VOGU-3710 file (C-alpha; in Angstrom, 3 decimals, decimal comma):
1> mpagkfdttr> -13,248/130,584/9,425  -14,756/129,941/5,961  -15,163/126,573/5,143  -11,825/124,911/3,375  -8,965/127,002/3,537  -6,776/124,444/4,797  -7,333/120,510/5,965  -9,599/120,101/9,362  -8,085/116,714/10,124  -4,680/114,851/11,152
11> wsivvaagas> -2,592/117,950/13,206  -3,011/119,840/9,575  -4,157/123,027/11,776  -1,514/123,177/13,917  1,317/122,484/10,659  -0,405/125,552/8,452  -0,053/127,469/11,750  3,577/126,708/11,652  4,386/128,299/8,081  5,759/131,201/6,672
21> qtgvsrdalg> 3,171/133,765/7,553  -0,288/133,688/5,095  -3,657/133,736/5,024  -3,978/130,518/5,329  -0,981/130,099/8,348  -2,713/133,590/9,773  -5,839/131,900/9,309  -4,659/128,827/11,761  -3,857/130,526/13,817  -6,487/132,161/14,414
31> vlcglywdpl> -8,093/128,736/15,172  -5,367/127,903/17,176  -5,425/131,004/19,966  -9,167/130,724/20,100  -9,221/127,551/21,109  -6,351/127,133/23,311  -6,815/131,288/25,032  -9,462/130,297/27,648  -7,922/126,820/28,333  -4,560/128,981/29,067
41> yvfvrsrgvs> -6,551/131,486/31,030  -8,312/129,261/33,386  -5,104/127,394/34,138  -3,151/130,570/34,726  -6,140/132,258/36,839  -6,722/129,097/39,155  -2,977/129,109/40,392  -3,822/132,117/41,566  -2,556/135,086/39,163  -5,014/138,309/38,753
51> veesqdlvqa> -7,319/139,605/36,037  -5,227/141,327/34,680  -1,807/139,692/35,267  -3,603/136,725/33,268  -4,467/138,155/30,019  -1,255/139,742/29,872  0,116/136,382/30,622  -1,357/134,870/27,793  -1,415/137,098/25,846  2,070/137,470/25,835
61> fllrviergd> 2,638/133,664/25,409  0,264/134,020/22,357  2,394/137,024/20,897  5,908/134,979/21,497  4,746/131,690/20,007  3,290/133,647/16,878  6,757/135,941/16,424  8,717/133,260/16,853  6,984/130,335/14,992  6,975/127,825/18,194
71> fgmadesrgr> 3,370/126,353/16,257  5,927/124,592/13,657  7,648/123,071/16,694  5,311/120,662/18,152  6,409/117,618/17,339  3,423/115,675/15,862  5,484/112,216/17,171  5,027/113,106/21,461  1,646/112,949/21,601  -1,359/115,760/22,011
81> frtflltafk> -0,325/119,524/20,494  -2,384/120,624/23,623  0,355/119,219/26,288  2,835/120,592/23,583  1,096/123,816/24,183  0,456/123,932/28,805  4,546/122,917/28,777  5,323/125,518/26,839  2,775/127,827/28,757  5,043/126,468/32,354
91> nfqrdewakg> 8,065/127,451/31,249  6,876/130,785/29,800  5,580/131,536/32,877  8,023/130,848/34,703  11,079/131,525/33,030  9,991/134,594/31,050  7,011/136,618/32,901  9,301/136,261/36,363  11,822/138,304/34,334  9,293/141,481/33,276
101> qavkrggget> 9,944/140,501/29,186  6,327/139,456/28,600  4,198/142,142/26,079  2,209/144,072/28,289  -1,875/144,946/27,290  -1,063/148,189/24,458  3,122/147,742/24,472  4,782/146,456/21,602  2,626/145,741/17,753  0,918/142,493/17,478
111> vlrlgfegse> 1,030/139,897/14,265  -2,366/139,025/15,885  -5,679/140,751/16,841  -6,446/138,760/20,512  -10,128/139,220/21,465  -9,888/137,833/24,689  -12,771/139,720/26,709  -15,237/138,398/28,673  -13,215/135,327/29,327  -13,852/136,215/33,890
121> ergipepghg> -17,828/136,653/32,836  -17,315/132,615/31,017  -16,492/131,798/34,936  -13,788/130,231/36,088  -13,846/126,824/37,889  -13,528/126,455/41,094  -11,098/123,278/41,739  -12,605/120,705/43,064  -10,786/119,084/45,356  -7,569/117,592/44,889
131> etperiferq> -7,878/119,077/41,542  -5,116/120,346/39,594  -4,794/123,797/37,521  -3,687/121,187/34,637  -7,306/118,764/34,985  -8,620/122,966/34,824  -6,806/123,554/31,921  -8,182/119,770/30,706  -12,059/120,774/31,623  -11,835/124,357/29,489
141> wamtvlqnvl> -10,442/122,941/26,403  -13,566/120,240/25,560  -15,976/122,887/27,264  -14,095/125,777/24,200  -14,310/122,823/21,507  -18,061/121,991/22,805  -19,050/125,695/22,465  -16,997/126,199/19,047  -18,442/123,695/17,515  -21,956/124,921/18,306
151> ealeemydge> -20,828/128,324/17,471  -20,276/126,592/13,680  -23,340/124,908/13,997  -24,961/128,092/14,155  -23,663/129,657/11,658  -23,656/127,155/9,131  -27,516/127,057/9,917  -28,027/130,939/9,519  -25,631/130,223/6,558  -28,695/128,462/5,358
161> gngglyrsis> -31,539/130,626/6,366  -32,366/128,074/9,209  -30,749/130,519/11,892  -34,813/130,192/13,492  -34,458/126,158/13,140  -31,384/125,497/14,944  -32,535/127,509/17,902  -35,604/125,772/18,870  -33,839/122,059/18,195  -30,244/122,846/19,695
171> gvltgggler> -31,434/122,432/23,099  -31,436/118,707/22,903  -26,958/118,834/21,834  -26,648/119,943/25,388  -28,575/118,184/27,960  -31,571/120,896/27,859  -34,065/119,113/25,707  -36,423/120,666/23,512  -38,739/123,376/25,062  -41,916/122,284/23,279
181> syaevgevlg> -43,267/119,582/22,421  -41,953/117,982/18,135  -45,763/119,222/17,551  -45,286/122,510/19,142  -42,167/123,407/17,282  -43,268/121,852/13,528  -46,460/124,782/14,629  -44,480/127,469/15,191  -42,074/126,990/12,363  -44,624/125,552/9,693
191> msegavkvav> -42,850/122,599/9,671  -44,687/118,791/10,413  -44,038/116,939/13,381  -42,115/114,260/11,314  -40,239/117,284/9,722  -38,671/118,337/13,042  -37,487/114,853/13,756  -35,724/114,362/10,802  -34,134/118,126/11,187  -33,279/116,999/14,985
201> hrlrkrykll> -31,508/113,687/13,788  -29,875/116,025/11,133  -28,597/117,688/13,298  -27,440/115,408/15,911  -25,419/113,964/12,649  -23,612/117,663/11,807  -23,054/117,522/15,244  -20,913/115,050/16,220  -19,218/115,430/12,135  -18,033/118,303/13,197
211> lrekvaqtlv> -16,785/117,925/17,223  -14,979/114,471/15,418  -13,067/117,471/12,703  -12,705/119,538/15,685  -11,143/116,994/17,889  -8,799/115,289/14,987  -7,361/118,765/14,219  -4,351/118,480/16,211  -4,144/115,239/16,075  -1,090/113,115/14,610
221> degdakeelq> -3,427/109,863/13,842  -7,338/111,002/12,778  -8,153/107,444/14,372  -7,360/108,073/17,447  -9,892/111,121/16,749  -12,554/108,346/19,065  -10,254/107,647/21,757  -9,821/112,086/21,729  -14,320/112,245/21,705  -13,983/109,730/24,761
231> yllsalgss> -11,078/112,293/26,894  -12,849/115,037/26,273  -16,419/113,860/27,426  -14,004/112,210/30,081  -12,676/115,698/30,844  -15,869/117,343/30,805  -17,316/115,090/33,811  -15,029/116,376/36,359  -16,799/119,456/36,224
//
């Protein structure tokens, strides 16, 4: 999403999504749906629901939320937005889906294109011993946040004409490290070893900033971002 369309911190994305239908609110809706599709999908799949029914269920839920403006009902004083959303999803599954009132694939007119293909290919986490669907939801949320940040960084570097540099050094962000030494990377890219080290440092700094901004999008107090980041890492640690 292009930068600058709405503020990226302190619950503002939720507020924007709950506003009347404008270009800004549609962008915010797209961000939130993209962030929570996979977590909701793996949540319901971990409860034993089939692939097709899970896809229909999540799409029907998100369309219902969008059409009724339920994002505007999220109360920032009651805690994390993802908790609000998961609770609403559970209620929808129990009260609406069982009654056959969901919008099926290909039926009805949608207000937002929901491109969900590929979720199954990205993998469904297998529950660990005693692990709940709720825990799986949290872990997938953390993974999705990180993936969104990496995609935003790649887009940023591509826009600056430095896509090759990003792809050569991005392994430092995912635990894989560099495939080559700093000197070898520099030789391939026509940079000095020192310049590559500086580029890695800058990449890590950008990554931390974007990650903080991403987790702050659905927080009431931006000061909670540190705690949220710690929670994100702990959720990843459960995999």
